[in-house]
C-alpha positions, 0 to 999 in steps of 0.5 A: 402279401403283395395285396397287403403291401399295396397301400390302397388295399391297406387303406380300404382295410383300415376304413372297413375296420373303423366302420365296423368298430363305429357300428358296434359302438353305435349298436351298443349305445342304442341298446343302452338308451333303449334300456334306460328309456324302458326303465323310466317308462316303468317308473311312471311320469310322476316318479321323481328322479334322483335330482328332483327328489331334494326339490320335491322335499323342499316344496313339501316342507314349504307347503307344510309351513304355509299350512301351519302359518294359516292355522296360526293366523286363524287361531290369532284371529279367534283370540282377538275376536274373543278378547274384543268380545270380552272387552265389549262385555266388560265395558257394557257392564261398567257403563250400566252400573249405577255405582261409579268406577274409576281406575287409578294409577299408582301416582293417583292419576285417573286412567278410566272412569265409567258414566256413573262416576262422571255423573256422580262426581260432576265431571264431563270426564275425570280421566287424566285428573288426579284424585287430589284435584277431584276430592280437594273439596271433600271432607271425610265423615268420621265415625263417632269417637274418631278423628276426621281425615282428608279424603284426597290425602287418605286415597293418595296414602293408600296408593302410595303404601299399596294398601289392599283396601280403604273405605271412607264416607265423605261430604263431596262438593261437585264442580258446580257446587252440588252437595253429595254424600259419597261412600268411597272404596279403594281396592288395590289391583295387581298383575298376575305376577304380583306387580301393583297396577294401581287401584279400583275406586268404587263410588256410591252416592249416598245423598238420598239415603243421607237425606232420608236418615236426616228426615227420619231423625227430624221426624223423631225429634218432632214426634218427641217434642209433640208427645211431650207437648201433648202430655203437658196439655192433656195434664193441664186440661185434666187438672182444669176439668177436675177443678171445675167439677169440684168447684162452685165459683163461676168466675174460677170455672170461667177461668179454668174453661179459658185455660182448657180452650187455650190448651186445646188451641195449643194442641191444634197448632202443634198438630197442624205444625207437625203435619205441615212439616211432614208434608214439606219434607215429603214434597222435598223428598219427592223432588 
């Protein structure tokens, strides 16, 4: 009891108890740390911890979005190339058509025109010009029994009323004064939703065909006149020959022979004129 009452002994005892307690706590903490390190080693170095799991999910979502963006951009590039190819094919087809093709806006303004339309109409570029200016000198060719119509007014009326189809034939004058016969077809163009976009104007130059028809008509007229003249001359020659055969008057025979010679000369001139006109028309057609 005296030892416990001694302050030095009591102090030493307290230090021993504190040291033993600290040792026990340190041993417990070291054992717990060893268990934690063993569990981490068993999960592997790549195993995500509880704090790292949200970040790992976020990175996976970002990578997936980047992959989808790349695929979408690739599809857009393919669609653009496909649209460009289709546009080039359409442009190549239009540029190689012998018929003129123009696209007209609803207000009658030329938006597009191929090379044949420029050549037929005689414009370096009709784009940006109204149909009322292009066809202001054009006169419609009316069918038999119907009244003629103004070409520019008819096309503008068709655009204004959104008519599905219009076809007419016109005598057209180019800016340099050339005369042409045109077959014009105007067809309405609508968007997939039904909205009116304008009209497509198809132009065919029928000048050569019109010239051929006029030449054929002229040849038929000339052939008819020549046939009538031949019949008349042959009738005259036949009558004169019969009179010579049945008569005995030398003076009358000489007069009839002169009439036959005159008719033969007339026939020669008629046939020669026909052949000359035919050669002239053939030469004009060749040029």
